[in-house]
Each structure stands twice: as C-alpha cells, then as structure tokens.
C-alpha positions, -999 to +999 in steps of 0.1 A: -545+513+695-531+488+672-567+471+670-582+507+661-555+514+636-564+480+618-600+483+617-594+521+604-572+508+576-596+480+568-624+504+565-605+527+543-596+499+519-628+484+518-647+519+513-625+525+485-631+494+465-659+516+448-642+546+448-662+564+479-626+571+498-604+584+470-578+610+479-587+645+472-575+657+434-573+639+400-550+611+395-555+619+357-557+655+347-591+666+338-598+703+323-634+711+323-646+712+285-682+729+298-675+759+282-672+743+245-701+723+251-738+734+243-752+743+274-780+720+281-809+744+285-835+733+262-811+699+256-803+672+281-807+673+318-822+654+346-855+645+325-843+652+293-822+626+269-789+633+260-788+636+219-758+639+193-778+674+189-774+685+225-737+670+232-723+660+203-706+630+191-696+617+223-734+607+231-730+579+207-698+562+218-698+534+241-669+529+266-650+497+273-675+474+282-703+496+286-738+481+273-750+515+263-740+548+249-750+582+265-777+590+239-811+584+247-807+584+285-814+612+308-791+622+338-818+606+361-814+573+343-778+571+341-775+583+378-805+558+392-814+529+369-794+500+375-800+486+341-782+518+323-746+511+323-726+535+302-695+531+322-662+515+304-663+487+332-700+479+325-712+486+358-741+509+363-736+537+389-757+520+415-735+492+415-710+510+436-732+542+448-760+523+467-770+562+474-775+569+439-813+552+434-827+575+455-810+608+445-833+636+430-823+664+410-815+686+436-792+663+456-775+649+427-768+686+414-754+693+451-727+661+445-715+674+411-683+692+425-672+662+445-679+640+415-658+662+395-628+663+419-626+625+418-596+613+394-603+610+360-604+576+337-580+574+313-601+542+300-573+518+310-571+488+332-549+505+358-574+536+366-583+537+402-617+525+411-631+556+416-621+573+381-648+588+366-648+590+325-638+626+311-672+626+288-693+622+323-673+651+339-678+672+309-712+663+310-720+671+344-699+699+344-718+715+317-753+707+336-742+723+367-728+755+348-762+757+335-778+754+370-788+718+368-818+717+344 
C-alpha cells in the first residue's frame, strides 16, 4: 500500500512539472476581458494572424524571456509550432504540452475552458509552472466566445 501511495505521489509531482496536473481553480485571480476585446471574427484566429488592429497593444508586448510577441502569429502557430515562444519563460507551448503539436482548430477549441481554469501568471518567478499569462487567457477567451474562428 505504501508503495502505491509513493508511486502515485511521484506521478503527481512529475506530471505537474509542466503544469498538466495543477489543482483546479486559479491561484491568481483572472476575470475574462473578452467582452472588452474586439471579437476575432474578421480578425485573429486559428489561421489569421494577431495584429495590433485586432488585439490592441498587447499584441506587440514581449513577456519576460519570450522570443516573440503575439503579433504576426496565428493561434495555430502559437499552439503547435515549437519555434514560436511567446511565454514569459521563453518556452514554446509544445515544450511542456507534447500533445499541442498535433492539435487542430476544433480539438484546441475544446481545451480552452480547461486552459482558462489554470492558474493565472503574475509574470513573477513564484508562479506555478502551470500558470498561464493573462494576455493568452484574454486572447483565447475572446476566440472561444466568437466560436473559435
């Protein structure tokens, strides 16, 4: 019995290293800003790039050690392309989420609610590994609210 508990604990610890086993709910408060954002219809989307015209100033901001800003990238690129690194820690989404490189528009749309339920980053070193940047939560919340175009 003790061996089973130890094994379960090890699985939980190692699975959470990239944030896939985070506790439910936000560690930091996040309230959807989607209502205040331009709807992505005719703007950004799975195959349409994010620009300052369709996402505002946040599109050009680089976060922490991120190599790129959101502007100029599509959601498909941000989610599935290992060379696109918009996270403050400088990692690509696929660095921790190996499933991401095979996502489709529909399959990723189905994951948005789970993404939004993860902890929200404060862009500080003390964030949980599973914490997601507010700007990405806003981006995906507005995308999902518009039907994931």
